[in-house]
N, C-alpha and C positions, 0 to 999 in steps of 0.2 A: 661190533667185534671184528677185528681184522682176520682175514683168512690165514690158516696155519700152514698151508702147503702151496707150492708153485701152481699145481693144478687148480686149486681153489681160487688163486689169484686170477688165473686166466678165465675161469668160469665167471668170476665176478666181472671181468672186463667185457666178455661177449654178451652178458645179460641173457641167460637162457630163458628166463620167464617171458621175455619180449618176443622170442622167436616164433611164437605161435601166430604173430601178425603176418609172417611170411608163409606159414603153412596153410592157414585157413583159406585164403583166396585160391591157392593151387588146388585144394580139394574141391572147391566149388567149380572152378574152371574145368577140372578133369571130369567131374560128375556131368556137367553139361555136354562135354565132348562125347562121353560114353553114351549118354542118353540119345544123342543125335547120330550115333553110329560112327563117330570119328575117333574114339578113344584109342590111345597108344600108350602102353605101360612104360616103355623106355623113355618116351618124350615127357610123360608126366613126372617120372622120377627125376629126370634131368632138370626139368623146370623147378621142381621142389628143391633140389640140392642147390641149384644156382640162386634161387630166391633167398634161401637161408644164408648162403655165403655172402650175398650182397648186403643182407641186413647185418650180419656180423661185422662186415667191413665198415658199414655205416655207423654201427654202435662204437667201434674202436676209434674211428675218426672223430666222432662226437666226444668221446672221452678225452682225447688229447687236445682237441681244438677248444673245448670249453675251459679246460685247464689253462691253456695258453692265453685265452681271452679274459680270464678272471671270473668266469661264470661259476666255477666250482670252488668257491672260497670256503673258509672255515665255518661260515654261517649256513652252509648248505643243509637243507632238511632231508634230502633224499638219500638213497643208498650211497655208500662210499664209492668214489670213482678212483680207479687204480693209478692214474697219472697224478691227479691232485693229491692223492693219499701217499704218494711216494712208493707205491708197491711195484710199479714198473716205470721205466724211463720213457720219455716221449718217443725216443728212437725205437724202442722195442714195440710200443703200441702202433706206431706208424708202419713199421715193418710187417707186423701181423695184419694190419688192415690191407696193405699192399698184397700180401699173400692171399688173403680171402678174396679180394677183387680179381686177382690173377687166376685163382682156381675157378671162380665163376666164369671168367672169360674163356678158359679152356673148355668148359662145358658148353658155353655159349657158341663156340665154333661149330660144334656138332649140331646144335639146334638151328644155327643159321644155315648150315649145309642142308639140313632137312627142310627148313621152312622159308628160307630166303631173306632178302634184305629188310623186310619190316621188323624181323626179330633182331637184326643187327642194330637198327636204330633204337629199338626198345631197350636192348641190353646195354648199349653204350649210354643211352640217356639215363638209365637206372643207376649205373655206376657213377656217372658224372654228377647226378643229383645227390647220390649218397655222400660224395665228397663235399659238394657245394652246400650241403645241408647246414653244416656248422663251420666249414673251412673255406679257404680261398679268400679273394678280395671282397666278395659280396655274399657272405653266408646267408642262405635263405631263412634259417630259423631266427637270425638276428634282425630280420627286417619284416617279420610277421608273415612269412610265406611257408612256415613249417606245416601249418594245417592243410592248405591245398596240396602241398607236396605229398604228404602222407596219404591223403584221399586219392590222389591221382595214381601214385605208384603202388600203394599197398591195397588199392581197391580196383580201379578201372584197368590199369595196365596189367596188374598181376592176374586178374581173372581172365580178361580178354586175351592176354598173351599166352596163358596156359591153354586156353581153348584153341587158339590159332596154331600153336606148335603141334597140336594133335590132329585137328580137323582141317587146317589150312584155310579157314574162313572165319566169319564172324556173323553176328546177328544182334538185333535190338535187344532180345531177351538176355543175351550174354552181358551186354553193357548194363542193363537194369539190375541183373543179378549181382553185378559187381558193386553196386551202390552200398548195400549194407556192410560189406566187408571194408570198404573205404571209410564208411561212417564210424564203424566201431574201432578201426585202427586209429582214426583221428581222435576218437574219444579217449583212447589210452594216452595220447599226447596231451590232450587238454588237461587231464588230471595232473600230469607232470608239470605243465606250465602254470596251472593255478597254484599248485603247491610252491613252485619256485618263483612266484611273481616278484616278491621283494628282492631276492638275490639277483634275478635277471635284470631288474630295473637298475640296480646298482652297477651291474656289469655292462649296461648298454645293450642288453639282449632284448630287442623290442618284439617279443612274441605278441600274439593277439591278446593274450591275457594281460600283458603289460600295457598294450595300447588302449584296450577297451575296459580293463579292470577285471578283478577276480569275479565279481558278480556276473559280468557278461560271459566269462569263461564257464561258470557253472550253468548258465542258461544255454550256452552252446553245447555243453555236454548233454543236457536233456534233449535238445533239438536233434542231436546226432543219434541218440538212442531211438527217438521217435521215428526218424527217417529210416533207420535200419528195419524196424518192425513194420513199417508201412509198405515196404517193397514186396514181401511175399504175397499178401492178399492182392496187391496190384497185378502181379504176374498171373495169379489165378484168374482175376477178372478179365485180363486180356486174352486168356486162353493159352498163354505161353508156358503154363505149368499146371500140374494137377493139384488137387487139394493137399497132397502130401508135402508140397512146398511150404505149407503152414507149420511144419514141424518145429521151426525155430521159436514159434510162439510158446512152446513148452518152457522156454527160458525167460519168458516175459516177467514173471514174478521176481526173478533174480535181478533183472534189469531195473525194475521199479525200486527194489531195495537199494541198488547201487545209486540210482538217481537221488534218492532221499539221503543216502550216506554222503554223497558229495555236496549236496545242497546244505547240509548241516555241519559238515566237517570243518574243524578249525585247528587241528594239530597235525604235526608231521606223521606220527604213526597212523592216524586215520587216513591221510592222503596216500601213504604208502600201501596200506591195505586195499584202498579203493583202486590203486594202480594195478596191483596184482590181480584183483578180482575182475577188473575190466578186461585185462588180457585173457583171463580164463573164460569170461563171457564171450569174448570175440571168438575163441576157439570152439566153444560149445555151440554157438550160433552157426559157425561155419560147418561143423560136422553135421549138425541137424539139417542145415540147408542143403548140404551136398547129398545126404541120404534122401531127402525129400525130392530133390530134383532128378534123382535117378529113376523115380517111379513115373 
């Protein structure tokens, strides 16, 4: 069903259900900073808003770039895309993406002034990667590099960067705590890629699911879930976190159900439900992990 209002069209374009992938790592990075005595509310909020804006910009670039490259054709099984669906022009979507990235840059100026050149490199890299994900002369997602991109920027960089802008430093525990967030964010992408495997192959979009096959994509999804749930006990065993860091294990039954759902799924509605639920799992894990790391 097509959206009825202009606001609904733009909400469809920015994909609100996916934005939790930008929120959860900021929560975890902030929790670690507060635990270690370096928490700063202003910097945490700025990092949160900037991360969400960068993801919105990335989503918009993805919408128009996939349309222009033929990946979002009439046989697409996923949610309607606004450029391919004729709801917005390519120029409108590109302008909105530029606005989102520009707003993130304005916030980033303050974070750079507060925290120095490492944040300049991180912010510039995140925006450049957001554009290069599906646009430009060598789009990452079209050459099988979407998965490591998501893991790096929605996991490692987001958690460690959030910690750094508040505390001014880093630690091994911070990088390890970032791993589950990157793994679950990548799992969201894997569901999308397994669902779109046939269409991506026709469009020349060589995702890992296209290169290795849908079965390998399903196995990757299970491995990413396993990696995410292995990290909290590892942190506890290292003495880098208390037993409260095991709080995310409360969501493990949900993860098991999702793993089974993706392993047996064969229809577009099933894949779309798994996509939404994986995003929700990511946020739930992040909230529980952040609460546990505060103790």
